C-alpha positions in Angstrom: 34.2 109.5 27.0 37.4 107.3 27.5 40.8 107.7 29.9 43.5 105.6 29.4 46.4 105.7 32.4 49.7 104.3 31.2 52.7 103.0 33.4 50.6 103.0 36.9 51.1 100.7 39.7 47.4 99.3 40.1 46.2 98.1 43.9 44.0 96.1 43.9 42.7 95.4 47.2 39.8 92.8 45.8 42.7 90.5 44.1 45.4 91.2 47.1 47.9 92.2 43.9 50.2 95.4 43.6 51.6 95.8 39.6 52.5 98.2 36.8 50.2 97.7 34.1 47.4 100.5 32.7 43.9 101.0 32.8 41.4 102.4 30.3 38.6 104.2 31.8 34.9 104.5 29.3 32.2 106.2 29.9 32.8 106.7 34.0 33.8 102.7 34.3 36.9 100.4 34.0 36.6 98.9 30.7 40.0 97.0 30.9 43.5 96.3 33.0 46.4 95.1 30.8 49.8 94.2 31.6 53.1 96.2 31.3 54.1 94.7 28.7 51.0 96.1 27.2 52.2 98.7 24.4 49.4 101.3 23.3 50.5 102.7 19.8 49.2 106.6 19.7 47.0 105.6 17.2 45.7 102.5 18.7 42.9 104.8 20.8 42.9 108.4 18.6 39.7 109.5 20.4 41.2 108.4 24.2 43.0 110.7 26.4 46.3 109.3 28.0 48.0 110.0 31.2 51.0 108.7 32.1 51.5 108.2 35.5 55.3 107.4 35.7 54.8 104.5 38.3 53.0 106.4 40.8 50.1 104.4 42.8 46.2 103.7 41.0 44.0 102.7 43.3 40.1 102.6 44.3 39.1 106.3 45.7 38.3 105.8 49.3 35.0 105.0 50.6 35.2 107.0 54.3 32.6 105.3 56.8 31.1 108.3 59.1 32.0 111.7 57.9 30.2 114.5 60.1 28.6 117.0 57.4 27.9 120.7 59.3 24.1 120.4 57.2 21.9 120.9 58.2 22.0 123.2 61.0 26.1 123.5 61.5 27.3 124.8 58.8 29.9 127.0 59.9 31.9 124.3 60.8 31.3 122.0 57.5 29.5 122.4 54.0 28.9 119.6 51.3 31.0 121.7 49.2 34.2 122.3 51.5 33.5 118.7 52.8 33.6 117.6 49.0 36.3 119.6 47.9 38.4 118.2 51.3 37.7 114.1 50.4 38.4 115.0 46.8 41.8 116.7 48.1 42.5 113.5 50.1 41.4 110.6 47.2 38.1 110.2 49.1 35.8 109.7 46.4 32.5 108.5 48.6 31.6 109.9 51.8 29.2 107.9 53.8 27.8 110.9 55.8 27.0 110.7 59.5 23.0 111.5 61.1 24.4 113.3 63.9 23.4 116.9 62.7 20.7 119.6 63.6 18.1 118.3 63.0 19.0 114.6 63.2 18.6 113.2 60.0 15.9 111.1 61.4 12.7 111.3 58.5 12.6 110.6 54.7 12.3 114.7 54.2 15.5 115.1 55.8 17.0 112.7 54.3 16.2 113.9 51.1 17.2 117.6 51.7 21.1 116.0 53.1 20.7 114.1 49.3 19.7 116.8 47.1 22.0 119.0 48.7 24.8 116.9 48.4 24.2 116.8 44.7 24.3 120.3 44.4 27.8 120.6 46.2 29.6 118.1 46.6 32.3 117.0 44.0 32.5 113.2 45.8 29.6 110.9 45.9 27.8 110.3 49.3 26.0 107.9 50.8 23.8 108.8 53.4 23.4 106.9 56.7 20.2 107.5 58.7 19.7 107.8 62.5 18.7 104.7 64.2 15.7 106.7 66.9 14.2 109.6 66.6 16.3 112.8 67.2 19.0 109.9 68.1 17.4 109.9 72.0 16.8 106.5 72.3 12.9 105.9 73.0 11.3 106.0 69.6 12.5 104.1 66.7 12.1 105.7 63.0 10.5 104.5 60.1 13.9 102.1 58.8 11.5 100.9 55.3 10.8 104.3 54.4 14.3 105.9 54.5 15.8 102.7 53.4 13.5 103.6 50.5 14.6 107.3 50.7 18.7 105.9 50.0 19.6 105.6 54.3 22.8 102.9 53.4 22.7 102.5 57.3 21.0 103.4 60.7 23.1 104.8 64.0 22.3 107.2 66.6 26.5 107.8 66.2 28.1 108.4 69.8 24.6 108.6 71.0 24.7 104.9 73.2 20.6 103.7 72.8 20.9 103.1 77.2 17.1 101.0 76.8 17.8 97.5 76.0 14.2 97.0 74.7 14.5 99.6 72.5 17.8 98.5 71.2 16.3 95.0 70.8 13.2 96.1 68.7 15.5 98.1 66.7 18.1 95.1 66.0 14.8 93.0 65.3 13.1 95.5 62.7 16.1 95.8 60.9 16.9 92.3 60.8 13.9 92.2 59.0 14.5 94.3 56.1 18.7 93.3 56.0 19.1 97.0 57.4 22.6 97.6 58.6 22.7 98.7 62.1 26.0 100.8 63.0 26.7 101.5 67.2 29.3 103.0 69.3 30.3 100.8 71.6 30.7 102.2 75.0 29.1 101.9 78.2 27.6 105.4 79.0 27.5 105.5 82.4 31.6 105.2 83.2 32.3 107.4 80.3 30.3 110.0 80.8 32.4 113.1 81.6 35.5 111.8 80.8 38.2 113.3 78.5 41.2 110.9 78.5 41.9 107.1 79.2 42.5 106.1 82.4 45.8 105.5 83.8 49.0 107.1 84.7 48.9 110.0 82.4 45.4 110.6 83.2 46.2 111.0 87.2 49.4 112.8 86.3 47.6 115.1 84.2 44.5 115.7 86.3 42.0 114.9 83.5 38.5 112.7 84.2 39.3 109.7 82.7 37.6 106.3 81.0 38.4 103.2 81.9 39.4 100.9 78.7 36.7 98.1 80.2 33.4 100.7 79.1 34.1 99.8 75.6 34.0 95.9 76.1 31.0 96.1 78.2 29.1 98.4 75.3 30.5 96.1 72.8 29.6 92.8 74.7 26.3 94.2 75.5 25.6 94.9 72.0 27.0 91.6 70.2 24.6 89.8 73.1 21.9 91.4 71.5 22.8 90.8 68.1 23.3 86.6 69.0 19.7 87.2 69.9 18.3 89.0 66.8 20.7 88.1 63.9 20.6 91.1 62.9 23.7 93.2 60.5 25.7 95.1 63.1 29.1 97.3 62.7 31.3 98.6 65.6 31.6 101.8 63.8 35.2 102.6 66.4 37.2 99.8 68.8 40.0 101.1 70.4 41.1 98.7 73.2 42.6 96.0 73.1 40.5 94.2 75.5 37.7 94.6 72.9 38.9 92.4 70.4 38.4 88.6 72.1 34.8 89.9 72.5 34.8 90.4 68.7 36.5 87.5 67.4 33.9 85.7 69.4 31.2 86.9 67.1 32.8 86.3 63.9 33.5 82.7 65.0 30.0 82.2 66.1 29.3 83.2 62.3 27.2 86.6 63.6 27.1 89.2 61.0 29.4 91.3 62.7 32.1 94.0 61.7 34.1 96.7 63.4 35.7 99.6 62.3 38.5 101.6 64.0 39.5 105.4 62.8 42.8 106.3 61.9 43.4 108.5 64.8 43.6 105.5 67.2 46.0 103.9 64.5 48.8 106.1 64.6 48.4 108.6 67.5 48.0 107.7 71.6 47.3 109.2 74.7 50.5 110.8 75.3 50.2 112.5 72.1 47.7 115.2 74.2 51.0 116.0 75.7 49.9 119.7 77.0 46.2 119.3 77.2 46.1 119.8 72.9 42.6 119.9 72.2 42.9 118.9 68.6 44.0 115.6 70.1 40.8 115.4 72.0 38.7 112.8 69.8 35.8 110.4 71.3 36.8 107.6 72.5 39.7 109.5 73.9 43.5 107.9 72.3 44.4 105.2 73.7 47.4 103.4 75.3 50.5 102.3 73.2 49.6 99.1 73.9 46.0 99.4 72.3 47.6 100.9 69.5 49.5 98.3 68.4 46.4 96.0 69.0 44.7 98.2 67.0 46.9 97.8 64.2 47.8 93.9 64.4 43.8 93.8 64.6 43.6 95.4 61.2 46.4 93.6 59.6 44.9 90.7 60.3 41.8 91.5 59.4 39.6 90.9 62.3 38.7 94.5 62.3 37.3 95.4 58.2 37.5 99.2 58.2 39.5 102.1 58.7 38.1 105.4 58.5 38.5 109.1 59.4 35.4 109.6 61.5 35.6 113.2 60.2 34.3 115.7 62.9 34.6 119.0 62.1 34.7 121.4 64.7 35.0 125.6 65.0 37.8 127.5 66.8 35.4 128.4 69.3 34.9 124.9 70.3 38.4 123.6 70.6 40.1 126.7 72.6 39.0 125.6 75.9 40.4 123.9 78.7 40.8 120.9 77.7 38.0 119.0 80.0 35.4 121.7 78.6 36.4 122.0 74.3 34.2 119.7 72.3 35.3 116.0 71.0 36.8 115.3 67.7 39.4 116.3 64.2 38.9 116.8 60.8 40.4 113.8 58.8 39.5 113.4 55.2 42.6 114.7 53.7 44.5 113.5 56.4 43.0 109.7 55.9 45.7 108.5 52.8 48.8 110.0 54.3 48.2 108.8 58.1 47.5 105.1 56.9 51.0 105.4 55.1 52.6 105.4 58.2 51.3 102.0 58.3 52.4 101.1 55.2 55.9 102.6 55.5 56.4 101.1 59.1 55.9 97.7 57.0 52.9 96.7 59.7 50.6 96.9 55.9 50.6 96.3 52.3 49.2 98.9 50.0 46.3 95.8 48.7 45.9 95.2 52.8 45.5 99.5 53.7 42.9 99.9 50.3 40.6 96.7 51.5 40.0 98.4 54.6 39.7 101.8 53.3 38.0 101.2 50.5 36.8 97.4 49.5 35.5 96.9 53.0 33.4 99.5 53.4 31.5 99.2 50.2 30.7 95.6 50.7 29.2 96.0 53.8 27.1 98.8 52.5 26.4 97.2 49.2 28.4 100.0 47.2 29.7 99.4 43.7 33.0 101.4 44.6 36.4 100.0 46.5 37.0 98.0 43.7 39.7 97.8 40.7 38.1 95.4 38.3 36.3 95.8 35.0 32.6 97.1 34.8 33.3 98.8 38.4 33.1 102.5 38.6 36.3 105.0 37.6 36.2 105.8 41.1 40.0 106.5 41.7 42.4 108.0 43.0 46.5 108.7 42.3 49.1 108.8 45.0 52.7 109.3 45.5 53.1 106.9 48.3 57.1 108.3 49.5 55.7 112.7 48.5 56.8 114.2 52.0 55.6 117.1 53.9 54.7 119.1 56.9 50.8 119.7 56.9 49.9 122.7 57.3 46.2 123.3 59.1 45.0 126.6 57.1 46.1 124.4 53.6 43.2 122.0 54.4 40.4 122.2 52.2 37.9 121.9 55.3 36.1 124.8 56.6 37.4 124.0 60.2 41.3 123.2 61.2 40.9 120.7 63.6 43.6 118.5 62.7 45.5 116.4 65.2 48.4 116.5 62.1 48.8 119.9 62.1 52.9 121.0 62.0 53.7 116.4 61.4 56.2 115.0 59.0 54.0 112.7 56.5 54.5 110.9 53.6 51.9 110.3 50.7 50.2 112.8 48.3 47.4 112.5 46.2 48.2 114.1 42.7 44.6 113.1 41.3 41.0 111.9 42.0 38.1 110.9 39.6 34.7 110.2 40.5 33.1 107.9 37.5 35.5 109.1 35.2 35.9 112.7 36.1 38.5 114.6 37.8 37.7 116.1 40.8 41.3 117.0 41.8 44.2 117.5 40.5 48.0 118.5 41.8 
């Protein structure tokens, strides 16, 4: 029932510290954190399992905000079992699941199925989101109160933009009365419809339909105006362009209850990675310019953007092995989130406590979850990793059922050596 991690490099995102020490887990919770100078003779804790971490990093498990699991309806792309295995291998201890399934998670009955299925099949925790409107069609609000009672942590129509301002304002007003979090995908659907890449010279040379970065700014400005009117709790799921950041900054300065996220792909890849029409690099929103990528990294480091996620979107081979314009958008990311984030650490743009603040602590705080902390009393949802271990990613070794990763064949650094959920080890190397 007790476990002692010795000689670990403890990464505490809440305190902002990175130090060597020891951590004790009892009954699934962290019960003590000791300095490196503390000695633990073998007879001091006779009934406690011990693990010498040899200076590897021990941090709160990742809380991945926006994971697509194909149940119900698309189990051939990803199941709760394969997603849970992939999450454990990637150091993700909580998957915040999206409602864009077939059928959509828009009723307590469907949400109950998702919750029970995940409890039976997944090694890691799930925190399910529910749709904001019936079948994500943007016409009729779901029963937000009943869905909260059934366990929904937030409400979103995913990448389906709710265009009717009256419907959205009513949803925000009702969500505000229940203190529910609304998550939106900032985009102007008129400008972005049919687009495959970001507008610019590269898109023109490739002859691909493109969307201006201004579409994201227009969508965010609209959303923030309605948030100002309703005073609802709001989170932008993915920002990816520098032109959208001033609006976010103004909203925060005005005291609105607003946060924003960005996917790891938009922090580590740019539009040129599409190269010769490589569809594994087709994501939504599309990859942006290098200037936009750098602006996103700076916004995360500054704290303007609060959350970094994988935006895990499994697609089968048939959906991706198509001409670029016709191929499905999305990439898997549960297992690549941590090593891809290590690129920001190794480049000197982020510290490890800073990274785990946006990967673990901030999403937990925003959703009212217990995880994401390395403090006494917190659940022992932990990841042990070597930030320097090099490897070349082979997509066929991924635990995900779908293998659509843009990092296939790339040199990466950062290996997960162990993952614990509630003090129980769910992955080890």
